[in-house]
N, C-alpha and C positions, 0 to 999 in steps of 0.2 A: 841484290845478290843473295841476301838472306831469304827472300821470298822464293827465288829460283831454287835454292837448295832445298827449301821446305817442300816445294812442288815436286822436285825430283825425287825426294825421299818418299813422299806420299804416293806418287805414281808407280814406283817400283815396289815389288813385293820382296821384302827382306824380313826374315824371321828374327834376326838377331837384334834389331833395333825397333823402337817405337817412337812416335813423334807426339809430343804433348801439345796442348792447345797453344802454348806460347812459342812454338817453333824450336823448342830445345830437344835435341836428339838424345835419348836415353836408351841404355840397353834394355831389351825386353826381359820380362821375368822368365827365368828358366823353369822348365817343368821340374817337379819334385824328383830328385834322384831316387832311383830304385836299384836294389842290388838283387841279383839272381844268384842263388847258391845251388850247387849240385851236391846231392847227398848220395852216397853209394847205396845200392839196394841191400836190404837186410836179408840175411839168411834166416829161414824159419828155424827157431830152436825148440818149438813146441812140437812134440810128436803128434802124429795124426790120431793115434789112439793109445790108451793106457794099457799096460800089460794086464793080462787076465788075472794074474796072481795078486795084483795090487788092490788093497782095501783101505778104506778111510779109517784111521785109528780113532777110537772113541776116547777122546781126551777131555771132553767137556760135556757135562750133563746139567740139568736143572737142579739136581740134588746138591751139586757143588755150590750153587748160589745160596741155598738156605743154611748150609752148614758153615760155621765160622772156620776160617783157615787155621791150621795147626792146633785145633781144639783149644784155643785161647778162651778164657772166660770173658763175657761181655764187660765192657768198662762203663763206669758211671762217673758223672762229674758232680762236684760239690760246689754249689753257688751260695755265696754269702750275701745277705741282704742288710741294708742299713739298720743297725740295732744299737743306737747310742753313738758315742764318739769314736773316733778312729783309734785312739789309744786303748780304750777298753777292748775293741775288737781285735787289735793287733796282739795284745797280751793274751787274750783267749786263744787265738790261733797258735801262738807260740807254746802255750801250755798243753794244748790238745794234739796238735799236728806237728810232726817233725819237719818244720820249715826253717829256712834261714831268716834271720831278723829282717833283712832288707825286703825279702819276698812277703813276709807277713805284714810289714808296714805298707808296702805297695798295695796289697790286696785290700787291707783295711781302709786305706786312704781312698782308693777307687770306689769302694762300697759306700763310704761316707759322702763322697762327691756326687757319684752317678746314681747310687741307690742299690746297685748290685755289683758283684765281682766274682769271677771264677777263681776258686781256691786251688783246685787241682782235679786230676782224673785218676781214679783208683778202681779196684775191683768192688763189686757191689757191697759185700760185707764190711770191708774196711771203710768205705765211703759212708755207709749208714752208721757205723760206730762213731766216726768223727762227727757226723751231723747230730747224733743223739747226745754226745758229750757237750757239744757247743750249746745245744738247746737247754738241756737240764742244768748243767753246771754254770753256764754264763748268761743264760737268757738271750741267746743270739739266734735270730731267725736265719735259717738256711734251707736249702733244697737239694735233694738228690735226684738226678735225672739221668737217663741213659745217654751215653755219649755215642754219637753216630758218626 
């Protein structure tokens, strides 16, 4: 009976079922479902030509790239290098620069551990003044460089 059923299924063409080698009838794999969508035609919102009175406004030029915005002065950063212990550097920072104690301790500790630390960013004159006072008054190595 089983052999007859298998022979009947094999001899007839049926797309919905497939026969395995053991005579077990299983549903055939269905094709991957696909969805078709219909989109309405778009109306063209772009005019065929621009009005003759229309001109491109000159809002951007290369001169704008070279000039700082709002005529702000360039900024410089003060970097502190390891120059003794962290307590000495923190006290020097507190004496020279108006910093909060926690910030001065953090900067000095980072410089003592890593070797350098960013103190802050100021205008060139102020930054160089801080650097000079730290060097001369406290023998602390620091650097002034342009902030980008």
